[in-house]
mmCIF file of the N, C-alpha and C atoms, coordinates in Angstrom:
data_MODEL
# 
_entry.id   MODEL 
# 
loop_
_atom_site.group_PDB 
_atom_site.id 
_atom_site.type_symbol 
_atom_site.label_atom_id 
_atom_site.label_alt_id 
_atom_site.label_comp_id 
_atom_site.label_asym_id 
_atom_site.label_entity_id 
_atom_site.label_seq_id 
_atom_site.pdbx_PDB_ins_code 
_atom_site.Cartn_x 
_atom_site.Cartn_y 
_atom_site.Cartn_z 
_atom_site.occupancy 
_atom_site.B_iso_or_equiv 
_atom_site.pdbx_formal_charge 
_atom_site.auth_seq_id 
_atom_site.auth_comp_id 
_atom_site.auth_asym_id 
_atom_site.auth_atom_id 
_atom_site.pdbx_PDB_model_num 
ATOM 1   N N  . UNK A 1 1  ? -17.517 -3.683  23.050  1.00 0.00 ? 1  UNK A N  1 
ATOM 2   C CA . UNK A 1 1  ? -18.116 -3.610  21.756  1.00 0.00 ? 1  UNK A CA 1 
ATOM 3   C C  . UNK A 1 1  ? -17.021 -3.671  20.689  1.00 0.00 ? 1  UNK A C  1 
ATOM 4   N N  . UNK A 1 2  ? -17.125 -4.598  19.775  1.00 0.00 ? 2  UNK A N  1 
ATOM 5   C CA . UNK A 1 2  ? -16.148 -4.744  18.706  1.00 0.00 ? 2  UNK A CA 1 
ATOM 6   C C  . UNK A 1 2  ? -16.631 -3.989  17.481  1.00 0.00 ? 2  UNK A C  1 
ATOM 7   N N  . UNK A 1 3  ? -15.744 -3.220  16.900  1.00 0.00 ? 3  UNK A N  1 
ATOM 8   C CA . UNK A 1 3  ? -16.109 -2.492  15.687  1.00 0.00 ? 3  UNK A CA 1 
ATOM 9   C C  . UNK A 1 3  ? -15.457 -3.153  14.491  1.00 0.00 ? 3  UNK A C  1 
ATOM 10  N N  . UNK A 1 4  ? -16.140 -3.098  13.383  1.00 0.00 ? 4  UNK A N  1 
ATOM 11  C CA . UNK A 1 4  ? -15.593 -3.649  12.146  1.00 0.00 ? 4  UNK A CA 1 
ATOM 12  C C  . UNK A 1 4  ? -14.563 -2.695  11.587  1.00 0.00 ? 4  UNK A C  1 
ATOM 13  N N  . UNK A 1 5  ? -13.559 -3.248  10.921  1.00 0.00 ? 5  UNK A N  1 
ATOM 14  C CA . UNK A 1 5  ? -12.584 -2.358  10.296  1.00 0.00 ? 5  UNK A CA 1 
ATOM 15  C C  . UNK A 1 5  ? -13.272 -1.556  9.199   1.00 0.00 ? 5  UNK A C  1 
ATOM 16  N N  . UNK A 1 6  ? -12.757 -0.386  8.898   1.00 0.00 ? 6  UNK A N  1 
ATOM 17  C CA . UNK A 1 6  ? -13.382 0.401   7.833   1.00 0.00 ? 6  UNK A CA 1 
ATOM 18  C C  . UNK A 1 6  ? -13.248 -0.316  6.499   1.00 0.00 ? 6  UNK A C  1 
ATOM 19  N N  . UNK A 1 7  ? -14.192 -0.102  5.606   1.00 0.00 ? 7  UNK A N  1 
ATOM 20  C CA . UNK A 1 7  ? -14.076 -0.741  4.294   1.00 0.00 ? 7  UNK A CA 1 
ATOM 21  C C  . UNK A 1 7  ? -12.846 -0.188  3.566   1.00 0.00 ? 7  UNK A C  1 
ATOM 22  N N  . UNK A 1 8  ? -12.307 -0.970  2.696   1.00 0.00 ? 8  UNK A N  1 
ATOM 23  C CA . UNK A 1 8  ? -11.155 -0.512  1.941   1.00 0.00 ? 8  UNK A CA 1 
ATOM 24  C C  . UNK A 1 8  ? -11.395 -0.743  0.470   1.00 0.00 ? 8  UNK A C  1 
ATOM 25  N N  . UNK A 1 9  ? -10.649 -0.074  -0.329  1.00 0.00 ? 9  UNK A N  1 
ATOM 26  C CA . UNK A 1 9  ? -10.707 -0.246  -1.770  1.00 0.00 ? 9  UNK A CA 1 
ATOM 27  C C  . UNK A 1 9  ? -9.288  -0.203  -2.312  1.00 0.00 ? 9  UNK A C  1 
ATOM 28  N N  . UNK A 1 10 ? -9.063  -0.837  -3.424  1.00 0.00 ? 10 UNK A N  1 
ATOM 29  C CA . UNK A 1 10 ? -7.732  -0.760  -4.018  1.00 0.00 ? 10 UNK A CA 1 
ATOM 30  C C  . UNK A 1 10 ? -7.403  0.683   -4.374  1.00 0.00 ? 10 UNK A C  1 
ATOM 31  N N  . UNK A 1 11 ? -6.135  1.022   -4.266  1.00 0.00 ? 11 UNK A N  1 
ATOM 32  C CA . UNK A 1 11 ? -5.704  2.358   -4.655  1.00 0.00 ? 11 UNK A CA 1 
ATOM 33  C C  . UNK A 1 11 ? -5.760  2.498   -6.171  1.00 0.00 ? 11 UNK A C  1 
ATOM 34  N N  . UNK A 1 12 ? -6.170  3.667   -6.613  1.00 0.00 ? 12 UNK A N  1 
ATOM 35  C CA . UNK A 1 12 ? -6.083  3.972   -8.026  1.00 0.00 ? 12 UNK A CA 1 
ATOM 36  C C  . UNK A 1 12 ? -4.614  4.186   -8.368  1.00 0.00 ? 12 UNK A C  1 
ATOM 37  N N  . UNK A 1 13 ? -4.255  3.950   -9.591  1.00 0.00 ? 13 UNK A N  1 
ATOM 38  C CA . UNK A 1 13 ? -2.848  4.078   -9.990  1.00 0.00 ? 13 UNK A CA 1 
ATOM 39  C C  . UNK A 1 13 ? -2.305  5.474   -9.658  1.00 0.00 ? 13 UNK A C  1 
ATOM 40  N N  . UNK A 1 14 ? -3.094  6.508   -9.935  1.00 0.00 ? 14 UNK A N  1 
ATOM 41  C CA . UNK A 1 14 ? -2.650  7.874   -9.629  1.00 0.00 ? 14 UNK A CA 1 
ATOM 42  C C  . UNK A 1 14 ? -2.428  8.065   -8.135  1.00 0.00 ? 14 UNK A C  1 
ATOM 43  N N  . UNK A 1 15 ? -3.295  7.476   -7.313  1.00 0.00 ? 15 UNK A N  1 
ATOM 44  C CA . UNK A 1 15 ? -3.134  7.572   -5.858  1.00 0.00 ? 15 UNK A CA 1 
ATOM 45  C C  . UNK A 1 15 ? -1.869  6.851   -5.419  1.00 0.00 ? 15 UNK A C  1 
ATOM 46  N N  . UNK A 1 16 ? -1.688  5.661   -5.960  1.00 0.00 ? 16 UNK A N  1 
ATOM 47  C CA . UNK A 1 16 ? -0.514  4.857   -5.626  1.00 0.00 ? 16 UNK A CA 1 
ATOM 48  C C  . UNK A 1 16 ? 0.761   5.629   -5.946  1.00 0.00 ? 16 UNK A C  1 
ATOM 49  N N  . UNK A 1 17 ? 0.774   6.276   -7.109  1.00 0.00 ? 17 UNK A N  1 
ATOM 50  C CA . UNK A 1 17 ? 1.959   7.006   -7.546  1.00 0.00 ? 17 UNK A CA 1 
ATOM 51  C C  . UNK A 1 17 ? 2.243   8.227   -6.670  1.00 0.00 ? 17 UNK A C  1 
ATOM 52  N N  . UNK A 1 18 ? 1.203   8.787   -6.051  1.00 0.00 ? 18 UNK A N  1 
ATOM 53  C CA . UNK A 1 18 ? 1.362   10.011  -5.266  1.00 0.00 ? 18 UNK A CA 1 
ATOM 54  C C  . UNK A 1 18 ? 1.691   9.752   -3.802  1.00 0.00 ? 18 UNK A C  1 
ATOM 55  N N  . UNK A 1 19 ? 1.458   8.544   -3.327  1.00 0.00 ? 19 UNK A N  1 
ATOM 56  C CA . UNK A 1 19 ? 1.667   8.240   -1.912  1.00 0.00 ? 19 UNK A CA 1 
ATOM 57  C C  . UNK A 1 19 ? 3.120   7.855   -1.685  1.00 0.00 ? 19 UNK A C  1 
ATOM 58  N N  . UNK A 1 20 ? 3.497   7.725   -0.463  1.00 0.00 ? 20 UNK A N  1 
ATOM 59  C CA . UNK A 1 20 ? 4.805   7.281   -0.001  1.00 0.00 ? 20 UNK A CA 1 
ATOM 60  C C  . UNK A 1 20 ? 5.473   8.448   0.702   1.00 0.00 ? 20 UNK A C  1 
ATOM 61  N N  . UNK A 1 21 ? 4.695   9.136   1.484   1.00 0.00 ? 21 UNK A N  1 
ATOM 62  C CA . UNK A 1 21 ? 5.185   10.218  2.337   1.00 0.00 ? 21 UNK A CA 1 
ATOM 63  C C  . UNK A 1 21 ? 5.952   11.277  1.560   1.00 0.00 ? 21 UNK A C  1 
ATOM 64  N N  . UNK A 1 22 ? 5.521   11.499  0.317   1.00 0.00 ? 22 UNK A N  1 
ATOM 65  C CA . UNK A 1 22 ? 6.153   12.525  -0.492  1.00 0.00 ? 22 UNK A CA 1 
ATOM 66  C C  . UNK A 1 22 ? 7.503   12.127  -1.043  1.00 0.00 ? 22 UNK A C  1 
ATOM 67  N N  . UNK A 1 23 ? 7.888   10.890  -0.844  1.00 0.00 ? 23 UNK A N  1 
ATOM 68  C CA . UNK A 1 23 ? 9.190   10.434  -1.320  1.00 0.00 ? 23 UNK A CA 1 
ATOM 69  C C  . UNK A 1 23 ? 9.090   9.974   -2.769  1.00 0.00 ? 23 UNK A C  1 
ATOM 70  N N  . UNK A 1 24 ? 10.176  10.136  -3.483  1.00 0.00 ? 24 UNK A N  1 
ATOM 71  C CA . UNK A 1 24 ? 10.238  9.632   -4.843  1.00 0.00 ? 24 UNK A CA 1 
ATOM 72  C C  . UNK A 1 24 ? 10.677  8.183   -4.762  1.00 0.00 ? 24 UNK A C  1 
ATOM 73  N N  . UNK A 1 25 ? 9.891   7.310   -5.361  1.00 0.00 ? 25 UNK A N  1 
ATOM 74  C CA . UNK A 1 25 ? 10.215  5.888   -5.327  1.00 0.00 ? 25 UNK A CA 1 
ATOM 75  C C  . UNK A 1 25 ? 10.697  5.443   -6.697  1.00 0.00 ? 25 UNK A C  1 
ATOM 76  N N  . UNK A 1 26 ? 11.802  4.743   -6.695  1.00 0.00 ? 26 UNK A N  1 
ATOM 77  C CA . UNK A 1 26 ? 12.398  4.297   -7.944  1.00 0.00 ? 26 UNK A CA 1 
ATOM 78  C C  . UNK A 1 26 ? 11.670  3.100   -8.539  1.00 0.00 ? 26 UNK A C  1 
ATOM 79  N N  . UNK A 1 27 ? 10.883  2.407   -7.729  1.00 0.00 ? 27 UNK A N  1 
ATOM 80  C CA . UNK A 1 27 ? 10.214  1.212   -8.233  1.00 0.00 ? 27 UNK A CA 1 
ATOM 81  C C  . UNK A 1 27 ? 8.900   0.985   -7.505  1.00 0.00 ? 27 UNK A C  1 
ATOM 82  N N  . UNK A 1 28 ? 8.089   0.135   -8.075  1.00 0.00 ? 28 UNK A N  1 
ATOM 83  C CA . UNK A 1 28 ? 6.833   -0.218  -7.445  1.00 0.00 ? 28 UNK A CA 1 
ATOM 84  C C  . UNK A 1 28 ? 7.089   -0.942  -6.123  1.00 0.00 ? 28 UNK A C  1 
ATOM 85  N N  . UNK A 1 29 ? 8.130   -1.741  -6.068  1.00 0.00 ? 29 UNK A N  1 
ATOM 86  C CA . UNK A 1 29 ? 8.458   -2.444  -4.823  1.00 0.00 ? 29 UNK A CA 1 
ATOM 87  C C  . UNK A 1 29 ? 8.751   -1.450  -3.709  1.00 0.00 ? 29 UNK A C  1 
ATOM 88  N N  . UNK A 1 30 ? 9.462   -0.372  -4.028  1.00 0.00 ? 30 UNK A N  1 
ATOM 89  C CA . UNK A 1 30 ? 9.771   0.641   -3.018  1.00 0.00 ? 30 UNK A CA 1 
ATOM 90  C C  . UNK A 1 30 ? 8.501   1.334   -2.542  1.00 0.00 ? 30 UNK A C  1 
ATOM 91  N N  . UNK A 1 31 ? 7.579   1.594   -3.464  1.00 0.00 ? 31 UNK A N  1 
ATOM 92  C CA . UNK A 1 31 ? 6.309   2.217   -3.083  1.00 0.00 ? 31 UNK A CA 1 
ATOM 93  C C  . UNK A 1 31 ? 5.490   1.280   -2.206  1.00 0.00 ? 31 UNK A C  1 
ATOM 94  N N  . UNK A 1 32 ? 5.436   -0.001  -2.553  1.00 0.00 ? 32 UNK A N  1 
ATOM 95  C CA . UNK A 1 32 ? 4.724   -0.989  -1.734  1.00 0.00 ? 32 UNK A CA 1 
ATOM 96  C C  . UNK A 1 32 ? 5.328   -1.044  -0.334  1.00 0.00 ? 32 UNK A C  1 
ATOM 97  N N  . UNK A 1 33 ? 6.632   -1.064  -0.254  1.00 0.00 ? 33 UNK A N  1 
ATOM 98  C CA . UNK A 1 33 ? 7.309   -1.114  1.043   1.00 0.00 ? 33 UNK A CA 1 
ATOM 99  C C  . UNK A 1 33 ? 6.961   0.125   1.869   1.00 0.00 ? 33 UNK A C  1 
ATOM 100 N N  . UNK A 1 34 ? 6.993   1.291   1.241   1.00 0.00 ? 34 UNK A N  1 
ATOM 101 C CA . UNK A 1 34 ? 6.692   2.536   1.953   1.00 0.00 ? 34 UNK A CA 1 
ATOM 102 C C  . UNK A 1 34 ? 5.250   2.551   2.453   1.00 0.00 ? 34 UNK A C  1 
ATOM 103 N N  . UNK A 1 35 ? 4.320   2.104   1.617   1.00 0.00 ? 35 UNK A N  1 
ATOM 104 C CA . UNK A 1 35 ? 2.915   2.042   2.034   1.00 0.00 ? 35 UNK A CA 1 
ATOM 105 C C  . UNK A 1 35 ? 2.730   1.073   3.193   1.00 0.00 ? 35 UNK A C  1 
ATOM 106 N N  . UNK A 1 36 ? 3.429   -0.059  3.153   1.00 0.00 ? 36 UNK A N  1 
ATOM 107 C CA . UNK A 1 36 ? 3.343   -1.038  4.239   1.00 0.00 ? 36 UNK A CA 1 
ATOM 108 C C  . UNK A 1 36 ? 3.915   -0.453  5.527   1.00 0.00 ? 36 UNK A C  1 
ATOM 109 N N  . UNK A 1 37 ? 5.054   0.204   5.430   1.00 0.00 ? 37 UNK A N  1 
ATOM 110 C CA . UNK A 1 37 ? 5.647   0.832   6.622   1.00 0.00 ? 37 UNK A CA 1 
ATOM 111 C C  . UNK A 1 37 ? 4.720   1.907   7.190   1.00 0.00 ? 37 UNK A C  1 
ATOM 112 N N  . UNK A 1 38 ? 4.096   2.693   6.311   1.00 0.00 ? 38 UNK A N  1 
ATOM 113 C CA . UNK A 1 38 ? 3.162   3.717   6.773   1.00 0.00 ? 38 UNK A CA 1 
ATOM 114 C C  . UNK A 1 38 ? 1.974   3.096   7.500   1.00 0.00 ? 38 UNK A C  1 
ATOM 115 N N  . UNK A 1 39 ? 1.468   1.985   6.982   1.00 0.00 ? 39 UNK A N  1 
ATOM 116 C CA . UNK A 1 39 ? 0.340   1.303   7.617   1.00 0.00 ? 39 UNK A CA 1 
ATOM 117 C C  . UNK A 1 39 ? 0.730   0.780   8.997   1.00 0.00 ? 39 UNK A C  1 
ATOM 118 N N  . UNK A 1 40 ? 1.914   0.201   9.105   1.00 0.00 ? 40 UNK A N  1 
ATOM 119 C CA . UNK A 1 40 ? 2.402   -0.298  10.400  1.00 0.00 ? 40 UNK A CA 1 
ATOM 120 C C  . UNK A 1 40 ? 2.566   0.854   11.377  1.00 0.00 ? 40 UNK A C  1 
ATOM 121 N N  . UNK A 1 41 ? 3.172   1.940   10.917  1.00 0.00 ? 41 UNK A N  1 
ATOM 122 C CA . UNK A 1 41 ? 3.347   3.119   11.776  1.00 0.00 ? 41 UNK A CA 1 
ATOM 123 C C  . UNK A 1 41 ? 2.012   3.681   12.250  1.00 0.00 ? 41 UNK A C  1 
ATOM 124 N N  . UNK A 1 42 ? 0.972   3.531   11.416  1.00 0.00 ? 42 UNK A N  1 
ATOM 125 C CA . UNK A 1 42 ? -0.356  4.042   11.760  1.00 0.00 ? 42 UNK A CA 1 
ATOM 126 C C  . UNK A 1 42 ? -1.122  3.072   12.658  1.00 0.00 ? 42 UNK A C  1 
ATOM 127 N N  . UNK A 1 43 ? -0.522  1.916   12.979  1.00 0.00 ? 43 UNK A N  1 
ATOM 128 C CA . UNK A 1 43 ? -1.155  0.974   13.893  1.00 0.00 ? 43 UNK A CA 1 
ATOM 129 C C  . UNK A 1 43 ? -2.026  -0.077  13.234  1.00 0.00 ? 43 UNK A C  1 
ATOM 130 N N  . UNK A 1 44 ? -1.820  -0.328  11.961  1.00 0.00 ? 44 UNK A N  1 
ATOM 131 C CA . UNK A 1 44 ? -2.618  -1.331  11.261  1.00 0.00 ? 44 UNK A CA 1 
ATOM 132 C C  . UNK A 1 44 ? -2.448  -2.704  11.909  1.00 0.00 ? 44 UNK A C  1 
ATOM 133 N N  . UNK A 1 45 ? -3.536  -3.395  12.055  1.00 0.00 ? 45 UNK A N  1 
ATOM 134 C CA . UNK A 1 45 ? -3.503  -4.756  12.600  1.00 0.00 ? 45 UNK A CA 1 
ATOM 135 C C  . UNK A 1 45 ? -3.384  -5.800  11.488  1.00 0.00 ? 45 UNK A C  1 
ATOM 136 N N  . UNK A 1 46 ? -3.904  -5.441  10.309  1.00 0.00 ? 46 UNK A N  1 
ATOM 137 C CA . UNK A 1 46 ? -3.826  -6.337  9.152   1.00 0.00 ? 46 UNK A CA 1 
ATOM 138 C C  . UNK A 1 46 ? -3.473  -5.517  7.928   1.00 0.00 ? 46 UNK A C  1 
ATOM 139 N N  . UNK A 1 47 ? -2.661  -6.105  7.078   1.00 0.00 ? 47 UNK A N  1 
ATOM 140 C CA . UNK A 1 47 ? -2.287  -5.468  5.818   1.00 0.00 ? 47 UNK A CA 1 
ATOM 141 C C  . UNK A 1 47 ? -2.448  -6.517  4.726   1.00 0.00 ? 47 UNK A C  1 
ATOM 142 N N  . UNK A 1 48 ? -3.188  -6.171  3.682   1.00 0.00 ? 48 UNK A N  1 
ATOM 143 C CA . UNK A 1 48 ? -3.366  -7.083  2.554   1.00 0.00 ? 48 UNK A CA 1 
ATOM 144 C C  . UNK A 1 48 ? -2.792  -6.421  1.306   1.00 0.00 ? 48 UNK A C  1 
ATOM 145 N N  . UNK A 1 49 ? -1.925  -7.142  0.637   1.00 0.00 ? 49 UNK A N  1 
ATOM 146 C CA . UNK A 1 49 ? -1.327  -6.643  -0.591  1.00 0.00 ? 49 UNK A CA 1 
ATOM 147 C C  . UNK A 1 49 ? -1.663  -7.637  -1.691  1.00 0.00 ? 49 UNK A C  1 
ATOM 148 N N  . UNK A 1 50 ? -2.228  -7.126  -2.752  1.00 0.00 ? 50 UNK A N  1 
ATOM 149 C CA . UNK A 1 50 ? -2.606  -7.972  -3.883  1.00 0.00 ? 50 UNK A CA 1 
ATOM 150 C C  . UNK A 1 50 ? -1.890  -7.466  -5.123  1.00 0.00 ? 50 UNK A C  1 
ATOM 151 N N  . UNK A 1 51 ? -1.187  -8.360  -5.784  1.00 0.00 ? 51 UNK A N  1 
ATOM 152 C CA . UNK A 1 51 ? -0.444  -7.984  -6.985  1.00 0.00 ? 51 UNK A CA 1 
ATOM 153 C C  . UNK A 1 51 ? -0.994  -8.734  -8.190  1.00 0.00 ? 51 UNK A C  1 
ATOM 154 N N  . UNK A 1 52 ? -1.036  -8.047  -9.288  1.00 0.00 ? 52 UNK A N  1 
ATOM 155 C CA . UNK A 1 52 ? -1.432  -8.671  -10.544 1.00 0.00 ? 52 UNK A CA 1 
ATOM 156 C C  . UNK A 1 52 ? -0.226  -9.432  -11.088 1.00 0.00 ? 52 UNK A C  1 
ATOM 157 N N  . UNK A 1 53 ? -0.447  -10.492 -11.876 1.00 0.00 ? 53 UNK A N  1 
ATOM 158 C CA . UNK A 1 53 ? 0.689   -11.271 -12.396 1.00 0.00 ? 53 UNK A CA 1 
ATOM 159 C C  . UNK A 1 53 ? 1.729   -10.411 -13.132 1.00 0.00 ? 53 UNK A C  1 
ATOM 160 N N  . UNK A 1 54 ? 1.277   -9.456  -13.919 1.00 0.00 ? 54 UNK A N  1 
ATOM 161 C CA . UNK A 1 54 ? 2.231   -8.627  -14.658 1.00 0.00 ? 54 UNK A CA 1 
ATOM 162 C C  . UNK A 1 54 ? 2.999   -7.698  -13.724 1.00 0.00 ? 54 UNK A C  1 
ATOM 163 N N  . UNK A 1 55 ? 2.411   -7.343  -12.587 1.00 0.00 ? 55 UNK A N  1 
ATOM 164 C CA . UNK A 1 55 ? 3.066   -6.497  -11.607 1.00 0.00 ? 55 UNK A CA 1 
ATOM 165 C C  . UNK A 1 55 ? 4.080   -7.287  -10.808 1.00 0.00 ? 55 UNK A C  1 
ATOM 166 N N  . UNK A 1 56 ? 3.766   -8.522  -10.510 1.00 0.00 ? 56 UNK A N  1 
ATOM 167 C CA . UNK A 1 56 ? 4.632   -9.367  -9.697  1.00 0.00 ? 56 UNK A CA 1 
ATOM 168 C C  . UNK A 1 56 ? 6.031   -9.470  -10.296 1.00 0.00 ? 56 UNK A C  1 
ATOM 169 N N  . UNK A 1 57 ? 6.118   -9.530  -11.603 1.00 0.00 ? 57 UNK A N  1 
ATOM 170 C CA . UNK A 1 57 ? 7.415   -9.635  -12.261 1.00 0.00 ? 57 UNK A CA 1 
ATOM 171 C C  . UNK A 1 57 ? 8.276   -8.397  -12.007 1.00 0.00 ? 57 UNK A C  1 
ATOM 172 N N  . UNK A 1 58 ? 7.633   -7.232  -11.784 1.00 0.00 ? 58 UNK A N  1 
ATOM 173 C CA . UNK A 1 58 ? 8.376   -5.998  -11.552 1.00 0.00 ? 58 UNK A CA 1 
ATOM 174 C C  . UNK A 1 58 ? 8.767   -5.817  -10.094 1.00 0.00 ? 58 UNK A C  1 
ATOM 175 N N  . UNK A 1 59 ? 8.113   -6.566  -9.186  1.00 0.00 ? 59 UNK A N  1 
ATOM 176 C CA . UNK A 1 59 ? 8.411   -6.428  -7.757  1.00 0.00 ? 59 UNK A CA 1 
ATOM 177 C C  . UNK A 1 59 ? 9.450   -7.434  -7.407  1.00 0.00 ? 59 UNK A C  1 
# 
């Protein structure tokens, strides 16, 4: 029996700022990297990252 992945939603800015295993991140790129590493460590099979144009310039 195949199960569907759980639904996901974009992180709220406050959530994004608070995550990263309690580490202080100097940049949004560092936070994205930490979230991706956490997902891999948790066994994620797929990871989708979506950046807004104004955010892309900062990463």
